[in-house]
Every structure is written in structure tokens, then in C-alpha cells.
MIVO-51012 format. One record per residue (C-alpha): residue in one letter; x, y, z. Coordinates in steps of 0.5 Angstrom, whole numbers. Example, Ala and Ser with C-alpha at 12.3 -4.5 7.8 and 13.67 -1.06 7.14 Angstrom:
<A <25 -9 16>>;
<S <27 -2 14>>;
end
This chain:
<M <133 345 334>>;
<K <138 344 339>>;
<W <145 347 338>>;
<L <151 343 342>>;
<H <157 347 342>>;
<R <163 343 342>>;
<T <170 346 345>>;
<A <177 344 343>>;
<D <182 344 349>>;
<A <186 351 348>>;
<A <193 348 350>>;
<L <193 343 345>>;
<S <190 347 339>>;
<H <195 352 340>>;
<T <201 347 340>>;
<L <198 344 334>>;
<A <196 351 330>>;
<A <204 352 331>>;
<R <206 346 328>>;
<L <201 347 322>>;
<R <204 354 321>>;
<A <211 351 321>>;
<N <209 345 316>>;
<P <211 346 309>>;
<R <206 341 306>>;
<L <201 345 311>>;
<R <203 352 312>>;
<Q <197 356 313>>;
<G <196 363 316>>;
<D <195 365 323>>;
<E <187 365 323>>;
<A <186 359 318>>;
<A <191 355 322>>;
<A <188 356 329>>;
<L <181 354 327>>;
<L <184 348 323>>;
<A <187 346 329>>;
<S <181 347 333>>;
<L <177 343 328>>;
<L <182 337 328>>;
<V <182 337 336>>;
<I <175 336 336>>;
<R <176 330 332>>;
<G <181 327 337>>;
<I <187 329 332>>;
<T <192 332 337>>;
<D <199 331 335>>;
<P <202 333 329>>;
<E <204 327 326>>;
<T <197 324 326>>;
<A <194 331 323>>;
<E <199 331 317>>;
<R <197 323 316>>;
<F <189 326 316>>;
<L <190 332 312>>;
<T <195 329 307>>;
<P <193 321 306>>;
<S <197 317 301>>;
<L <197 310 299>>;
<S <203 309 304>>;
<H <198 309 310>>;
<L <194 303 308>>;
<H <195 297 312>>;
<S <198 291 310>>;
<P <192 286 308>>;
<Y <196 280 312>>;
<L <194 283 318>>;
<M <187 281 317>>;
<L <185 274 320>>;
<G <184 269 314>>;
<M <188 273 309>>;
<K <194 268 307>>;
<A <189 262 307>>;
<A <185 266 302>>;
<V <190 268 298>>;
<D <194 262 297>>;
<R <187 258 295>>;
<I <186 264 290>>;
<D <193 263 287>>;
<A <192 256 287>>;
<A <186 256 283>>;
<I <189 261 278>>;
<E <195 257 277>>;
<R <191 251 276>>;
<K <186 255 271>>;
<E <180 253 276>>;
<G <173 256 275>>;
<I <172 261 280>>;
<L <165 264 282>>;
<I <165 271 286>>;
<Y <158 271 289>>;
<G <156 279 291>>;
<D <150 283 294>>;
<Y <146 287 289>>;
<D <147 294 292>>;
<V <153 299 291>>;
<D <157 296 296>>;
<G <156 289 293>>;
<T <157 290 286>>;
<T <163 295 286>>;
<A <166 289 291>>;
<I <165 284 285>>;
<V <168 289 280>>;
<I <174 290 284>>;
<L <175 283 286>>;
<K <173 280 279>>;
<T <178 285 276>>;
<A <184 284 280>>;
<I <183 276 279>>;
<E <183 277 271>>;
<L <189 282 272>>;
<C <193 276 276>>;
<G <191 271 270>>;
<G <184 268 272>>;
<T <178 268 269>>;
<P <172 269 274>>;
<E <165 268 274>>;
<F <160 272 278>>;
<H <153 272 281>>;
<V <149 277 284>>;
<P <142 275 286>>;
<H <136 278 284>>;
<R <133 282 290>>;
<I <126 280 289>>;
<K <127 273 286>>;
<E <133 271 291>>;
<G <134 276 296>>;
<Y <140 277 300>>;
<D <146 273 302>>;
<L <148 266 299>>;
<R <143 261 297>>;
<G <145 253 297>>;
<D <141 252 290>>;
<V <146 257 287>>;
<I <152 254 290>>;
<E <149 247 287>>;
<R <149 249 280>>;
<A <156 252 281>>;
<A <158 246 283>>;
<A <155 242 278>>;
<A <158 247 273>>;
<G <165 245 275>>;
<I <166 251 280>>;
<R <171 249 286>>;
<L <172 256 289>>;
<I <167 261 291>>;
<I <168 268 294>>;
<S <163 272 297>>;
<V <163 279 297>>;
<D <159 284 302>>;
<A <155 278 304>>;
<G <156 271 308>>;
<I <158 272 315>>;
<R <151 269 317>>;
<A <150 264 311>>;
<F <151 258 315>>;
<A <147 253 311>>;
<A <150 255 305>>;
<A <157 254 307>>;
<D <155 247 309>>;
<T <152 246 302>>;
<A <159 248 299>>;
<R <163 244 304>>;
<R <158 238 302>>;
<L <159 239 295>>;
<G <167 239 296>>;
<V <167 247 294>>;
<D <172 251 298>>;
<L <168 258 300>>;
<I <172 264 302>>;
<V <167 269 306>>;
<T <169 276 305>>;
<D <164 281 309>>;
<H <164 287 314>>;
<H <157 286 317>>;
<L <157 284 324>>;
<P <157 276 326>>;
<G <152 273 330>>;
<S <152 270 337>>;
<D <154 263 333>>;
<G <160 266 330>>;
<T <162 265 323>>;
<P <160 260 318>>;
<H <165 254 317>>;
<A <169 256 311>>;
<L <176 255 308>>;
<A <177 263 310>>;
<V <173 268 313>>;
<L <175 275 312>>;
<N <172 280 316>>;
<P <175 285 321>>;
<N <169 285 325>>;
<Q <170 277 327>>;
<P <172 275 333>>;
<G <180 274 334>>;
<C <181 279 328>>;
<E <186 285 330>>;
<Y <186 288 323>>;
<P <186 296 325>>;
<C <181 299 321>>;
<K <174 295 323>>;
<A <169 300 319>>;
<L <171 297 312>>;
<C <165 297 308>>;
<G <164 290 304>>;
<A <168 293 298>>;
<G <174 295 302>>;
<V <175 288 305>>;
<A <175 286 297>>;
<F <180 291 296>>;
<K <184 288 301>>;
<L <184 281 298>>;
<A <185 284 291>>;
<Q <191 288 294>>;
<A <194 282 297>>;
<L <193 278 291>>;
<M <196 283 286>>;
<E <202 283 291>>;
<R <203 276 290>>;
<R <202 275 283>>;
<L <204 282 279>>;
<P <210 286 279>>;
<H <211 291 284>>;
<R <212 297 280>>;
<D <205 296 278>>;
<Q <202 296 285>>;
<A <201 304 286>>;
<S <198 305 279>>;
<L <193 299 280>>;
<L <191 301 287>>;
<N <190 308 285>>;
<S <185 305 280>>;
<F <181 301 285>>;
<A <181 307 290>>;
<K <176 310 285>>;
<I <171 304 286>>;
<V <172 303 293>>;
<A <171 310 294>>;
<I <164 310 291>>;
<A <162 304 296>>;
<T <165 307 302>>;
<I <162 314 301>>;
<A <155 310 299>>;
<D <155 305 305>>;
<C <156 311 310>>;
<V <162 308 314>>;
<P <166 312 318>>;
<L <171 316 313>>;
<T <177 316 318>>;
<G <183 311 318>>;
<E <184 307 312>>;
<N <177 309 309>>;
<R <179 316 309>>;
<V <185 314 305>>;
<F <180 311 300>>;
<A <175 316 300>>;
<K <180 322 299>>;
<L <185 319 294>>;
<G <179 316 290>>;
<L <175 322 289>>;
<E <181 326 287>>;
<A <182 320 282>>;
<L <175 320 279>>;
<R <176 327 276>>;
<T <181 323 271>>;
<A <177 317 270>>;
<V <178 313 264>>;
<N <174 307 265>>;
<P <169 307 259>>;
<G <163 305 264>>;
<L <165 310 270>>;
<K <166 316 265>>;
<A <159 314 262>>;
<L <156 314 269>>;
<L <159 321 272>>;
<E <157 324 265>>;
<T <150 322 266>>;
<A <150 324 273>>;
<Q <153 331 271>>;
<V <159 331 275>>;
<S <165 329 270>>;
<G <171 333 269>>;
<R <172 336 276>>;
<P <173 334 283>>;
<L <168 331 286>>;
<T <165 331 293>>;
<S <163 326 298>>;
<G <156 329 297>>;
<E <156 329 290>>;
<V <158 321 290>>;
<G <152 320 295>>;
<F <147 323 292>>;
<R <148 323 285>>;
<V <153 317 283>>;
<A <151 312 288>>;
<P <143 312 287>>;
<R <144 311 280>>;
<I <148 304 281>>;
<N <144 302 287>>;
<A <138 303 282>>;
<A <140 297 278>>;
<G <139 292 284>>;
<R <133 296 287>>;
<M <129 296 281>>;
<D <132 291 276>>;
<I <138 287 275>>;
<A <144 289 279>>;
<A <149 285 274>>;
<D <148 291 269>>;
<V <153 295 274>>;
<I <158 289 273>>;
<E <157 290 266>>;
<L <158 297 266>>;
<F <165 297 269>>;
<S <167 291 265>>;
<T <165 294 258>>;
<K <171 297 254>>;
<D <165 299 249>>;
<A <164 307 250>>;
<T <157 306 246>>;
<R <155 300 250>>;
<A <157 304 257>>;
<R <153 310 255>>;
<E <147 305 254>>;
<I <148 302 261>>;
<A <149 309 264>>;
<A <142 311 261>>;
<K <139 305 263>>;
<L <141 306 270>>;
<D <139 314 270>>;
<Q <132 311 268>>;
<L <131 306 273>>;
<N <133 311 278>>;
<S <128 316 276>>;
<E <123 310 277>>;
<R <126 309 284>>;
<Q <124 316 286>>;
<E <117 315 283>>;
<E <116 309 287>>;
<E <119 312 293>>;
<R <115 318 293>>;
<R <109 313 292>>;
<I <110 309 298>>;
<L <112 316 302>>;
<E <105 319 301>>;
<A <102 312 303>>;
<I <106 313 310>>;
<A <104 320 311>>;
<A <97 318 310>>;
<R <98 312 315>>;
<F <100 317 320>>;
<Q <94 322 319>>;
<E <90 316 320>>;
<D <93 313 326>>;
<P <97 319 330>>;
<T <100 315 335>>;
<L <104 312 330>>;
<P <109 317 329>>;
<N <110 318 336>>;
<S <112 310 337>>;
<F <119 310 340>>;
<C <121 305 334>>;
<I <116 306 328>>;
<V <114 300 324>>;
<V <110 301 318>>;
<D <108 296 313>>;
<G <104 296 306>>;
<E <102 291 301>>;
<G <106 290 295>>;
<W <111 296 296>>;
<H <117 295 292>>;
<R <122 291 296>>;
<G <128 295 293>>;
<V <125 302 295>>;
<I <123 300 303>>;
<G <130 301 305>>;
<I <131 308 302>>;
<T <124 310 305>>;
<A <126 308 312>>;
<T <131 313 311>>;
<R <126 318 309>>;
<V <122 317 315>>;
<V <128 317 320>>;
<E <130 324 317>>;
<R <123 327 318>>;
<C <121 324 325>>;
<G <128 323 328>>;
<R <126 316 330>>;
<P <128 309 329>>;
<A <124 307 323>>;
<I <122 300 319>>;
<V <118 299 313>>;
<I <115 293 311>>;
<S <113 290 304>>;
<C <108 285 305>>;
<D <106 280 299>>;
<G <101 275 301>>;
<D <104 271 307>>;
<E <111 274 307>>;
<A <114 280 309>>;
<H <120 283 308>>;
<G <123 289 312>>;
<S <128 294 312>>;
<G <130 299 318>>;
<R <134 305 319>>;
<S <136 308 326>>;
<I <138 314 330>>;
<R <145 314 333>>;
<P <143 312 340>>;
<F <139 306 338>>;
<H <143 300 336>>;
<L <138 297 331>>;
<L <141 290 330>>;
<N <141 289 337>>;
<A <133 290 337>>;
<L <132 285 332>>;
<E <136 280 336>>;
<S <132 281 342>>;
<C <126 278 338>>;
<S <130 273 333>>;
<Q <125 268 334>>;
<L <120 272 329>>;
<F <124 272 323>>;
<T <126 267 318>>;
<R <132 271 316>>;
<F <135 278 319>>;
<G <142 281 319>>;
<G <145 288 319>>;
<H <149 293 323>>;
<S <147 298 329>>;
<H <144 303 324>>;
<A <141 299 318>>;
<V <138 292 318>>;
<G <134 288 313>>;
<F <130 282 315>>;
<S <124 277 312>>;
<L <118 274 317>>;
<P <111 271 316>>;
<A <106 277 315>>;
<A <102 275 321>>;
<R <108 277 325>>;
<V <108 284 323>>;
<R <104 286 329>>;
<E <108 283 334>>;
<L <114 286 331>>;
<R <111 293 332>>;
<A <109 292 339>>;
<H <116 289 341>>;
<L <120 294 338>>;
<D <116 299 341>>;
<L <117 297 348>>;
<Y <124 295 347>>;
<A <126 302 344>>;
<R <122 305 350>>;
<S <127 301 355>>;
<C <133 304 351>>;
<L <131 311 349>>;
<T <128 317 352>>;
<L <124 323 349>>;
<A <131 327 349>>;
<D <134 322 344>>;
<F <129 325 339>>;
<E <130 332 340>>;
<P <134 334 333>>;
<T <141 337 335>>;
<L <146 340 331>>;
<N <153 340 333>>;
<I <157 347 332>>;
<D <164 346 331>>;
<A <166 354 332>>;
<E <163 361 332>>;
<L <166 364 326>>;
<E <165 372 325>>;
<L <163 373 317>>;
<G <169 377 316>>;
<N <173 371 317>>;
<V <170 367 311>>;
<T <175 368 306>>;
<P <178 364 300>>;
<E <184 363 304>>;
<F <180 360 310>>;
<F <176 356 305>>;
<R <182 353 302>>;
<A <184 351 309>>;
<L <178 348 311>>;
<S <178 344 304>>;
<L <184 340 307>>;
<L <179 336 312>>;
<Q <175 334 306>>;
<P <172 329 304>>;
<F <166 329 309>>;
<G <161 324 312>>;
<S <160 319 317>>;
<G <166 320 322>>;
<N <168 326 319>>;
<P <162 331 319>>;
<E <163 337 315>>;
<P <164 343 320>>;
<V <158 347 322>>;
<F <159 354 324>>;
<T <155 360 328>>;
<A <155 367 326>>;
<R <151 372 331>>;
<N <147 378 330>>;
<V <147 377 322>>;
<R <143 382 319>>;
<L <138 380 313>>;
<M <140 385 307>>;
<A <134 384 302>>;
<P <128 380 302>>;
<P <128 372 302>>;
<Q <128 369 295>>;
<I <124 362 295>>;
<V <128 357 291>>;
<K <124 351 288>>;
<E <118 352 293>>;
<K <123 348 299>>;
<H <129 352 299>>;
<V <131 360 300>>;
<R <136 365 298>>;
<L <138 370 303>>;
<K <143 376 303>>;
<L <146 377 310>>;
<A <151 382 313>>;
<W <154 384 320>>;
<N <149 387 324>>;
<G <149 395 324>>;
<E <154 396 318>>;
<E <152 400 312>>;
<L <154 398 305>>;
<N <159 402 302>>;
<D <162 403 295>>;
<E <167 397 296>>;
<A <162 392 298>>;
<K <157 394 293>>;
<S <162 393 288>>;
<V <162 385 290>>;
<T <155 384 292>>;
<P <153 380 286>>;
<R <158 375 287>>;
<C <158 370 293>>;
<H <164 372 296>>;
<P <169 377 294>>;
<D <177 375 293>>;
<S <180 379 299>>;
<A <186 381 295>>;
<A <181 385 289>>;
<I <178 390 294>>;
<P <182 396 296>>;
<R <183 396 304>>;
<R <181 403 305>>;
<S <179 401 312>>;
<E <180 395 317>>;
<K <172 395 317>>;
<W <171 393 309>>;
<R <170 386 311>>;
<K <164 388 315>>;
<S <161 391 310>>;
<V <161 385 305>>;
<V <154 382 303>>;
<Y <154 374 304>>;
<K <149 370 300>>;
<A <147 364 303>>;
<L <142 358 301>>;
<G <138 355 306>>;
<W <136 348 304>>;
<R <129 346 306>>;
<L <128 352 310>>;
<A <123 356 306>>;
<E <117 354 310>>;
<R <121 356 317>>;
<V <123 363 314>>;
<Q <116 364 312>>;
<Q <113 362 319>>;
<A <119 367 322>>;
<Q <116 372 317>>;
<L <123 375 316>>;
<I <124 382 312>>;
<P <130 386 311>>;
<G <133 389 317>>;
<D <131 383 322>>;
<V <137 380 326>>;
<I <139 373 326>>;
<D <144 368 329>>;
<I <146 363 324>>;
<A <149 356 323>>;
<F <152 354 317>>;
<T <157 350 313>>;
<L <161 353 307>>;
<D <160 351 300>>;
<H <163 353 293>>;
<N <159 355 288>>;
<D <162 353 281>>;
<H <157 357 277>>;
<P <162 361 272>>;
<D <157 368 272>>;
<F <156 368 280>>;
<G <160 363 283>>;
<G <164 363 289>>;
<L <164 362 296>>;
<E <157 361 299>>;
<L <154 360 306>>;
<S <149 353 307>>;
<L <145 355 312>>;
<R <143 349 317>>;
<D <139 353 322>>;
<F <137 360 324>>;
<A <134 363 330>>;
<V <131 370 330>>;
<Q <134 375 335>>;
<S <131 382 333>>;
<K <126 384 328>>;
<I <124 391 326>>;
<A <117 394 326>>;
<H <114 392 320>>;
<E <111 399 318>>;
<T <118 401 317>>;
<A <119 395 312>>;
<A <117 395 305>>;
<G <110 392 306>>;
<P <108 386 310>>;
<A <112 381 311>>;
<H <109 376 307>>;
<S <110 380 301>>;
<T <117 380 302>>;
<L <118 373 299>>;
<S <119 372 292>>;
<A <119 366 288>>;
<R <125 364 283>>;
end
């Protein structure tokens, strides 16, 4: 892996650090302020006012919803429907973003006096986006207003059906419009549509629904209720924002930061049950926990069964029923994981049969009967393993349905646009797409996308890289510094977790393999012997510096640091690391909350061996130093 060291302008960093030290809300020690300022400058945040907004987001930083094109028309129509007690149908997508968007808008309309119904399509039976037959049934039932969430920006036929039947359609979406513009609807809310000057272009679908809910509640509810309601909705929109991998900057950062903080005190029975099932309740959540523990359970409903369960989960007031639904989602997630494993094994076998396949510039792999609800996450796994754009296709007779994920330099939706004649339906954005096409065209699609990718990419684009934010001596890894670093959270797309390097670090004990894939290491500064002070704190991941008698200025250099290398067990075995070896490490900082051995620990992202001691001086051969745990 290639390490790319990012540098911050020294003058800007120095000025910003001084302001951070002086700000009573952000006051930091000299070392922490200097490094925090450098990290902000690297992220393009150079002035004190912007830094304060970034580090301490609040509801006051939200934009007026009326800056979004079409908002007034949408709110006027919903307001009129509530006054006239008209039927309203909310039509959403079946993933985390779509289902949470339904929950947000449905709840807001109910608070404002309306009684909306909702429809979330079945992934297999109905597929993505608005369908004319659903609109026809709604019109026959007397519905005169339909609001789409996280869908509809390319639903031209469905919009025409609504207009023909006298149904007003409001489209709220965040996906990129096509070259034909936007559907003919009463209002279209999408920050990415032509002519919309809304400042935050990267909202997820639930984020757009939140802005509509915000505007509606401003219109119909007392002003004194606004802050508490927006904070409550922020919990849900935070989950969607993180799960949809939109940049956690600007308004999205406000949603994520405030929402994660509020999740600690969730009161909604469904949300509480979900967090308990995911084993993350009652404490502050990280974006990683939402992305890997909470969101997959919500997504499992739409992937494996009926996504309407999610809306019921968040709507029920019965705690027992909420726990039943949460348990069902947990079981569905386990089934999803097993199906994902089965498809990945089939893809691995395909790679063995055709060694040219993993070397394609855009990998396209198909299989008969693969579960369509899982192919998207499977495509993500292929990208992670191969470092190349990947499309996974499920064939069912004459039909084929695909889902793709991409790498940073390759705009996947543009790639599909280049062969649009092959598809019966397609859509998405730069890094994720979905489509359907006749199964007979899969071979042509594979050939075209490989040629297209070869015209856009080079082999250098596939080389794995790791952005390094700063070099950090292990002695500076202190609780004080971790607290300063925590101000940058939540981390995610657009605000990546800072990665540091430490040079010439010595391995102090045999590596320990954890669950066959991971590895634990004990590390210290090279050339330092453990003194009594260090030995007394070694069982913890990191000492509280205030608790150590500072008999010398070198005490920090004597501390042993625990490090966990995720999925690095094989690398460590291949390197035959033994105590005494010296390595450079790339790492992030984590906090282990275990009551007995908790504290700070290093999370290894990569390592490079600098020197090895002669094996005859170690206790046995290298391979014997690895112990299972």
C-alpha cells in the first residue's frame, strides 16, 4: 500500500492553532491545538469562524429549507391537503435512506394534523422507483397527493400517469437527474436539479425529506416546539446520512453530529429496541457503529423481506412489538450475511476459473438466481478486495438485475450513460448504481464497460493508497490529544478519520492472532527499555498521564501501547514479526470501553518493516511467536 502524506500550510496552521487555544469553547493545549489546526487546514478549513462551526455544529447552522427550489409549492400543497383532510400517500425506497425518509415525513405530517399512508415497494416484486400501477390504485382509492422520497427523479412515466389521473405529485430525491431533466410534477425537491441553488448539494434522500418536514413544521407548529422536534428527527436522519455514505460536511455534519449525540437518549420504542439489538444502546455512538451495526439491520428488511417493517418499527408505541420487529430485523440481517457469503464464494470460484476477470478494469460478474437484495453489498465487497469498479448481476431467466459500486476516480453512472441503450432501467450516482436489462445483453455490457474503463483509468488508479495526515510520536498519544481529536468526529465520507504514522516502533511481545483475521501487537518507541513506571501501566491500553510519577522526561518513551490490526493477521504472519523487530506504522486512534482493560489503543491500518533482529536471538522461530486467542 502506498502512503500519501498530506501537508498543511504552516502559516495557516499556526494562526488557526493560536485561535483554537484562545477560544473558550475550544481551548486546547499547545500540542493538541497545533495538530488539530493542521488537520483542519488539510480538510480545507482555514479560518477560525469556519473551524468553530465545524467543531461545534448546532441547529442554528441549518439552512432555510426555502432555499431549495420547489419548496414553497410543496409546502403549500401539503398544507392545503392537511386543511382539507385529503388523503396523502408517501412513496419511498426500500433501503435505509428511503425507509427513514418515509418515517421522517410521515411523522411530520401527522404532527401537523395529517393522516398520510405510505407505500414502500417490494425489492423483488416491484423494484426501485415509482410505478404507474401503484399510482393508479392510489387514485382509485381517492388519493390526490403523492410524495416520493429518495426516488422519482427519473420517473417520467409515473409522473405522466399521476398527471393523467389528476393526482398531484411532489418528488423529493437526491439522485442525479438524467439528461432529459426532471419529471413533470407539481414540485421537485432535489438540490442537484438544474436551477437549484441550495447550498448543501450532498443531502441524502432522508435529508431532503427532513428539509420538507422542517418547512412544514415551521408553517404549522408553534415556534417553541421547533428545536426539540428537529433534534428528534436528527436521530433518524443521522442514521440515513451515515448509511448512505454522503459527505459528512456542511449540513450533513450537523445532522450526523447532533443525531449521534441524541441517539444516546433515544425514547422512541422502535429506535430503543433497534439499538439494544445492535448492542450499542445507552452510550455515545460513532459513525462506524451506525454504519456497521445499526444500518445493516434496517437495510436487511428491504434486502431480504418487506421494508414496511422498518416503518412499523419506528411507528409503534408498543415496546414489546418493537422488540419483536427488531429481533426479526436482526434475524434477517444474519440471513443476509449468509447469502452474501454464498455469493462471494461463487464469485471467488469464478475468479479461479477465469483469471482474467479480476484484472478487468471494470469487473462485471453475473450469476443465476443470486439474491437481488444482496448484490449491492456484494459489489462493495468485490471493490474492497480488488480495488476496481465492480458490478454484480443476478440473472433470473431472461431478465437481469445489477448493482454496482466504484472507486474514487471512476464515475459509474457516467459509465452506464455511455451504453444507456442496453438497459430497461438504470440510475444512481458516481459511486453506486442499479439497473435492469435483458440477460442476453450482459456479455455486451461486460465488454463495453471494460473498454470504457480502460479509456478513463490507468493501472495506477488501482494501486491501494492510504492518506496520511501527520507523523505522530507515540509519546503524544495521550488522553488529552484523543479528546481534542474527538472534536473532529463523526468521521466518514468527506471527513475521513485522521491517519497518523509513527516511525521506528519496536515490537515488545509476540503478536496475538484474534479470530483468525486480526492481530494484537504491543509496541513501544525503539531503543527504550521498560522501566518500572511503564511496567505498572502496561496492562492498560494507554495510561492516564496524570497518574504516572514523572521522575524523568523520558517516561512517555517507556510506555507500551496496545495496537489492534484489523484483517492484518496474514500480513503479520508473512512478515514473520517477532519481539525486537522495528516497524513503521500507520494508525488511527480508538478508545476501548471495556471496564477491565479499556483505554486508548492504536488501530493499525498498515505497517512497514524497518529492521528485524536475528531469529536466533529470539525465543524460537518466527512462526512460533504467533498465538491464537
